SERO-4910 file (N, C-alpha, C, O; in steps of 0.05 Angstrom, whole numbers):
BEGIN
 pado doro    nc1    nc2    nc3   cac1   cac2   cac3    cc1    cc2    cc3    oc1    oc2    oc3
  Met    A   1505   1845   2039   1508   1823   2045   1540   1818   2017   1541   1800   2000
  Gly    A   1555   1834   2020   1569   1831   1991   1558   1830   1970   1564   1813   1952
  Glu    A   1538   1848   1968   1530   1852   1939   1537   1873   1927   1532   1872   1903
  Gly    A   1548   1895   1934   1547   1918   1923   1581   1927   1914   1601   1917   1925
  Ser    A   1581   1943   1897   1614   1953   1892   1618   1983   1880   1603   1996   1865
  Gly    A   1635   1987   1887   1636   2015   1885   1639   2041   1902   1643   2065   1901
  Leu    A   1637   2027   1913   1630   2046   1944   1656   2075   1946   1681   2073   1944
  Leu    A   1642   2094   1950   1667   2122   1959   1664   2132   1983   1650   2152   1984
  Ile    A   1671   2125   1997   1671   2150   2028   1694   2177   2030   1718   2175   2036
  Glu    A   1687   2191   2026   1709   2216   2027   1704   2242   2025   1691   2253   2008
  Asn    A   1719   2258   2051   1719   2275   2062   1687   2283   2085   1670   2302   2087
  Cys    A   1693   2255   2099   1668   2260   2118   1676   2263   2154   1700   2261   2159
  Met    A   1661   2265   2172   1666   2269   2192   1659   2257   2204   1637   2266   2211
  Phe    A   1666   2226   2221   1650   2215   2236   1657   2211   2270   1678   2204   2281
  Leu    A   1632   2218   2282   1646   2227   2316   1629   2210   2332   1608   2202   2322
  Asn    A   1638   2203   2359   1627   2176   2384   1611   2155   2365   1586   2156   2364
  Gly    A   1625   2138   2351   1618   2119   2340   1616   2084   2356   1616   2084   2380
  Gly    A   1616   2059   2342   1615   2043   2359   1589   2049   2379   1569   2063   2376
  Asn    A   1602   2025   2410   1580   2030   2423   1570   2050   2440   1551   2054   2455
  Tyr    A   1595   2065   2430   1598   2096   2446   1577   2116   2428   1583   2121   2405
  Val    A   1555   2126   2438   1538   2145   2428   1533   2168   2435   1512   2180   2430
  Gly    A   1560   2181   2454   1554   2209   2475   1550   2203   2504   1544   2222   2519
  Ser    A   1552   2182   2512   1542   2176   2541   1554   2150   2545   1558   2134   2527
  Pro    A   1561   2145   2572   1577   2123   2586   1560   2098   2582   1568   2075   2585
  Ile    A   1529   2105   2573   1516   2078   2561   1523   2061   2538   1513   2066   2516
  Pro    A   1536   2044   2539   1540   2034   2512   1514   2031   2497   1498   2025   2515
  Asn    A   1503   2032   2478   1486   2027   2447   1485   1994   2449   1504   1979   2444
  Ser    A   1453   1983   2460   1442   1963   2463   1433   1964   2437   1437   1941   2430
  Asn    A   1422   1977   2415   1424   1964   2383   1442   1961   2364   1442   1956   2340
  Gln    A   1460   1967   2383   1486   1970   2353   1491   1947   2359   1494   1939   2382
  Tyr    A   1492   1931   2334   1503   1898   2338   1526   1895   2331   1538   1875   2339
  Asp    A   1545   1921   2311   1569   1914   2308   1575   1941   2317   1558   1955   2328
  Phe    A   1611   1951   2310   1613   1977   2328   1641   1990   2309   1662   1999   2319
  Ser    A   1637   1988   2292   1652   2003   2267   1641   2020   2265   1617   2018   2265
  Phe    A   1655   2051   2261   1637   2074   2258   1626   2069   2218   1603   2074   2211
  Val    A   1641   2061   2203   1633   2050   2177   1644   2017   2176   1666   2009   2182
  Tyr    A   1621   1999   2165   1625   1981   2153   1614   1972   2128   1590   1971   2122
  Ser    A   1636   1966   2111   1630   1961   2082   1635   1931   2077   1656   1920   2083
  Glu    A   1620   1921   2068   1629   1884   2043   1626   1895   2023   1630   1877   2007
  Trp    A   1621   1918   2009   1617   1921   1993   1658   1907   1964   1678   1902   1977
  Asp    A   1659   1905   1946   1679   1907   1931   1683   1929   1928   1668   1946   1937
  Asn    A   1711   1935   1909   1721   1967   1907   1706   1996   1926   1696   2017   1919
  Thr    A   1714   1978   1957   1701   2007   1973   1728   2026   1970   1750   2017   1963
  Thr    A   1722   2054   1976   1744   2067   1981   1734   2089   2006   1712   2099   2010
  Ile    A   1754   2091   2017   1743   2108   2046   1774   2128   2053   1797   2122   2060
  Arg    A   1761   2148   2048   1795   2167   2039   1795   2197   2046   1778   2209   2031
  Asn    A   1806   2211   2061   1807   2233   2073   1781   2234   2094   1762   2246   2085
  Asn    A   1779   2226   2113   1750   2231   2134   1768   2217   2158   1785   2199   2160
  Ile    A   1753   2237   2174   1755   2236   2206   1747   2221   2222   1723   2222   2224
  Ile    A   1756   2206   2236   1730   2183   2244   1751   2192   2279   1776   2195   2280
  Arg    A   1735   2194   2300   1741   2209   2319   1715   2200   2341   1692   2197   2332
  Gln    A   1723   2198   2371   1720   2189   2394   1720   2217   2406   1743   2225   2409
  Gln    A   1701   2236   2416   1708   2258   2416   1706   2255   2459   1705   2275   2473
  Asp    A   1706   2232   2469   1710   2227   2502   1723   2203   2496   1711   2181   2496
  Leu    A   1751   2205   2490   1772   2176   2505   1761   2158   2526   1747   2140   2516
  Asp    A   1763   2158   2551   1753   2155   2577   1730   2136   2572   1729   2111   2576
  Ile    A   1706   2157   2561   1683   2137   2543   1686   2123   2525   1681   2099   2528
  Gly    A   1696   2133   2500   1691   2115   2478   1708   2086   2479   1701   2063   2471
  Leu    A   1737   2096   2494   1751   2068   2495   1753   2047   2514   1770   2030   2516
  Gly    A   1723   2053   2531   1713   2030   2553   1698   2010   2539   1687   1995   2554
  Asn    A   1695   2006   2517   1695   1993   2505   1705   1984   2472   1728   1992   2468
  His    A   1693   1970   2452   1707   1960   2434   1687   1993   2411   1663   1996   2413
  Ser    A   1703   2007   2397   1697   2023   2379   1708   2032   2356   1718   2055   2351
  Gly    A   1704   2005   2337   1717   2009   2316   1718   2040   2287   1701   2056   2281
  Gly    A   1738   2035   2280   1743   2065   2254   1724   2051   2240   1699   2053   2241
  Ile    A   1740   2033   2222   1724   2023   2190   1732   1995   2194   1752   1986   2205
  Glu    A   1708   1980   2180   1716   1951   2173   1711   1947   2144   1691   1957   2134
  Leu    A   1732   1931   2128   1735   1928   2096   1732   1897   2100   1747   1882   2111
  His    A   1705   1893   2087   1705   1859   2075   1703   1861   2049   1688   1843   2042
  Gly    A   1709   1873   2031   1714   1868   2001   1737   1874   1987   1756   1888   1994
  Ser    A   1733   1861   1965   1764   1856   1947   1774   1885   1934   1754   1896   1925
  Asn    A   1794   1898   1932   1794   1916   1917   1793   1941   1929   1788   1960   1915
  Ser    A   1797   1945   1957   1789   1964   1975   1803   1976   1988   1821   1961   1996
  Ala    A   1805   1997   1996   1822   2020   2009   1821   2037   2029   1798   2047   2033
  Ala    A   1838   2044   2042   1831   2065   2066   1854   2080   2065   1876   2071   2073
  Thr    A   1852   2098   2057   1879   2131   2050   1867   2152   2072   1847   2158   2085
  Tyr    A   1895   2161   2066   1889   2192   2082   1861   2195   2101   1844   2212   2097
  Asn    A   1860   2180   2117   1850   2180   2142   1852   2194   2166   1872   2208   2165
  Leu    A   1837   2198   2192   1853   2210   2220   1835   2189   2229   1813   2185   2218
  Phe    A   1844   2177   2250   1826   2154   2270   1838   2175   2291   1858   2189   2286
  Asp    A   1822   2177   2316   1829   2195   2339   1808   2172   2357   1783   2173   2356
  Gly    A   1817   2158   2367   1805   2142   2394   1794   2117   2386   1773   2111   2398
  Cys    A   1804   2100   2365   1793   2079   2370   1800   2050   2376   1821   2044   2388
  Trp    A   1780   2029   2366   1800   2005   2380   1779   1983   2371   1757   1978   2381
  Pro    A   1794   1970   2346   1814   1980   2332   1807   2012   2309   1785   2023   2308
  Ala    A   1825   2018   2298   1826   2040   2277   1809   2027   2255   1787   2035   2250
  Ile    A   1826   2001   2240   1818   1991   2219   1812   1959   2229   1822   1949   2249
  Tyr    A   1797   1948   2215   1785   1925   2217   1792   1912   2184   1785   1925   2164
  Ile    A   1802   1893   2183   1814   1885   2148   1798   1847   2156   1807   1829   2170
  Ser    A   1775   1848   2142   1759   1815   2159   1758   1804   2128   1758   1820   2109
  Ser    A   1756   1781   2125   1748   1775   2104   1720   1767   2099   1703   1767   2116
  Ser    A   1717   1760   2071   1695   1761   2059   1681   1743   2050   1688   1730   2029
  Thr    A   1655   1737   2064   1627   1715   2056   1625   1709   2025   1610   1690   2018
  His    A   1636   1720   2009   1632   1721   1980   1655   1717   1966   1658   1718   1942
  Gly    A   1677   1709   1990   1692   1690   1964   1725   1697   1977   1727   1704   2001
  Leu    A   1749   1694   1960   1770   1710   1977   1781   1742   1969   1787   1753   1948
  Leu    A   1778   1750   2001   1786   1770   2003   1825   1781   1986   1848   1772   1987
  Lys    A   1815   1801   1974   1842   1806   1961   1844   1831   1954   1824   1845   1956
  Asn    A   1876   1846   1942   1873   1868   1946   1872   1890   1963   1870   1911   1950
  Val    A   1872   1894   1982   1868   1914   2001   1891   1934   2006   1915   1930   2008
  Leu    A   1878   1957   2006   1906   1978   2014   1904   1995   2036   1891   2015   2030
  Val    A   1910   1994   2054   1918   2023   2079   1940   2036   2078   1960   2027   2088
  Gln    A   1940   2058   2066   1960   2077   2059   1951   2105   2074   1930   2118   2070
  Asn    A   1972   2110   2091   1985   2144   2094   1959   2156   2115   1954   2180   2118
  Asn    A   1944   2136   2128   1928   2141   2152   1943   2151   2173   1968   2150   2174
  Lys    A   1927   2162   2194   1939   2171   2218   1925   2155   2246   1904   2164   2256
  Leu    A   1935   2139   2253   1915   2124   2281   1925   2137   2305   1946   2126   2312
  Leu    A   1919   2156   2319   1914   2164   2346   1903   2152   2370   1879   2147   2375
  Asn    A   1926   2148   2387   1898   2154   2413   1884   2119   2401   1860   2119   2407
  Cys    A   1895   2089   2386   1882   2073   2385   1885   2056   2402   1910   2056   2406
  Ile    A   1873   2036   2420   1881   2013   2427   1897   1996   2409   1920   1992   2415
  Thr    A   1887   1985   2390   1896   1970   2373   1890   1985   2335   1868   1990   2324
  Gly    A   1918   1988   2324   1917   2000   2308   1902   1987   2273   1888   1999   2257
  Ile    A   1911   1962   2271   1899   1956   2248   1889   1921   2262   1897   1912   2284
  Ser    A   1875   1912   2246   1871   1874   2262   1854   1869   2239   1836   1882   2229
  Phe    A   1864   1847   2235   1858   1827   2217   1836   1811   2234   1839   1808   2259
  Trp    A   1809   1799   2216   1794   1777   2237   1789   1749   2202   1781   1753   2179
  Leu    A   1794   1733   2210   1798   1714   2184   1770   1689   2188   1771   1671   2204
  Lys    A   1752   1692   2174   1742   1661   2172   1745   1653   2145   1739   1629   2144
  Tyr    A   1753   1664   2121   1750   1663   2096   1788   1666   2089   1799   1687   2097
  Pro    A   1800   1650   2079   1828   1670   2067   1827   1686   2059   1805   1697   2058
  Met    A   1850   1698   2049   1860   1731   2045   1885   1730   2032   1904   1717   2041
  Lys    A   1884   1748   2006   1909   1752   2006   1912   1783   1999   1895   1800   2002
  Asp    A   1943   1788   1988   1948   1820   1976   1941   1835   1989   1923   1849   1979
  Ile    A   1948   1839   2014   1935   1871   2037   1968   1882   2039   1989   1870   2046
  Ser    A   1963   1906   2030   1988   1926   2030   1977   1947   2051   1956   1959   2052
  Ile    A   1998   1948   2068   1993   1963   2097   2018   1983   2105   2031   1978   2125
  Tyr    A   2024   2008   2087   2051   2021   2086   2050   2049   2089   2033   2060   2074
  Asn    A   2067   2069   2106   2059   2085   2110   2039   2101   2135   2031   2125   2135
  Asn    A   2035   2083   2152   2015   2094   2170   2033   2102   2198   2054   2093   2208
  Glu    A   2014   2122   2204   2032   2129   2232   2007   2115   2254   1985   2125   2250
  Ile    A   2008   2101   2269   1998   2092   2288   2023   2094   2322   2045   2088   2332
  Lys    A   1991   2111   2329   2000   2121   2362   1979   2101   2381   1956   2098   2372
  Leu    A   1983   2093   2395   1974   2072   2417   1970   2085   2442   1987   2100   2452
  Thr    A   1948   2080   2453   1944   2087   2488   1930   2063   2486   1927   2047   2467
  His    A   1919   2065   2517   1919   2039   2540   1886   2035   2541   1874   2055   2549
  Thr    A   1866   2007   2534   1846   2003   2547   1831   2019   2568   1844   2019   2589
  Arg    A   1808   2034   2570   1793   2038   2593   1772   2016   2596   1749   2022   2603
  Ala    A   1778   1993   2591   1754   1974   2598   1770   1956   2620   1795   1952   2621
  Ser    A   1751   1946   2638   1762   1933   2659   1777   1907   2651   1788   1894   2668
  Lys    A   1775   1899   2623   1781   1872   2626   1810   1878   2616   1815   1901   2609
  Leu    A   1835   1851   2614   1856   1857   2600   1852   1859   2576   1835   1846   2565
  Asn    A   1871   1877   2562   1874   1871   2537   1909   1882   2527   1920   1900   2539
  Tyr    A   1916   1873   2514   1936   1880   2505   1939   1898   2474   1932   1888   2452
  Cys    A   1950   1923   2478   1952   1936   2446   1982   1922   2429   2002   1909   2436
  Thr    A   1972   1931   2406   1986   1924   2384   1980   1947   2357   1958   1958   2359
  Gly    A   1996   1954   2335   1998   1962   2324   1981   1959   2301   1966   1975   2289
  Ile    A   1989   1924   2295   1976   1916   2273   1979   1891   2283   2001   1884   2290
  Ser    A   1954   1869   2288   1953   1857   2301   1947   1829   2269   1925   1828   2258
  Val    A   1964   1815   2262   1964   1800   2240   1963   1766   2252   1983   1755   2262
  Pro    A   1937   1751   2249   1932   1721   2249   1943   1704   2238   1945   1704   2214
  Asn    A   1953   1680   2255   1959   1662   2242   1947   1650   2224   1923   1654   2221
  Gly    A   1961   1630   2206   1955   1612   2190   1958   1616   2157   1971   1635   2147
  Asn    A   1947   1600   2146   1957   1605   2108   1931   1596   2092   1912   1587   2105
  Ala    A   1930   1597   2072   1907   1598   2046   1907   1569   2043   1885   1558   2040
  Glu    A   1932   1552   2043   1931   1524   2032   1915   1507   2063   1901   1487   2060
  Glu    A   1918   1515   2083   1908   1496   2099   1904   1513   2124   1919   1518   2144
  Tyr    A   1875   1523   2118   1865   1551   2132   1838   1532   2147   1822   1515   2139
  Asn    A   1844   1546   2176   1835   1539   2198   1827   1567   2208   1846   1581   2211
  Asn    A   1803   1579   2214   1780   1588   2234   1806   1593   2261   1823   1611   2262
  Ala    A   1803   1572   2280   1802   1577   2305   1838   1583   2303   1845   1602   2317
  Arg    A   1861   1568   2286   1882   1573   2283   1891   1599   2277   1910   1609   2288
  Ala    A   1877   1610   2259   1880   1637   2242   1870   1657   2266   1886   1677   2269
  Asn    A   1848   1656   2282   1844   1683   2300   1848   1682   2324   1840   1699   2340
  Gly    A   1867   1652   2330   1875   1644   2367   1896   1652   2365   1903   1653   2388
  Ala    A   1928   1665   2343   1944   1683   2351   1960   1699   2336   1975   1690   2318
  Pro    A   1961   1724   2343   1955   1747   2329   1992   1744   2334   2007   1762   2325
***
């Protein structure tokens, strides 16, 4: 719950995460849907492969790549293949989220590339030099594809409904 600091995940391979674990039946025991979920500050996720092996099954439901909830965190030089979204940047329950870097990643066959989720303010988020290649959802519900989904709202007059209501 945000109490750690200094996590490094490097040179790993993650296959068939999220609600999809290798069969078309969603994983009912999975309460969240990302391959890697970190609430720690100073998290670095670098040079990993995060992949759905069967896109038609994997993209039939949310299958996030990574979630960053901690300040001073970075996702760099990763390959994401078949994620929805590839990267979540989510606000922190333990204070202002700041100084997050998303750089030099390849986001291939993703329904959404980078998505923000706000419950508390954040600042100083840097996203650059990423390759984002989108694909269509395999789910029956209608969804739109976005490379980077930036929510509305600001730190001075923060409103959760406004922030997450209009990317």
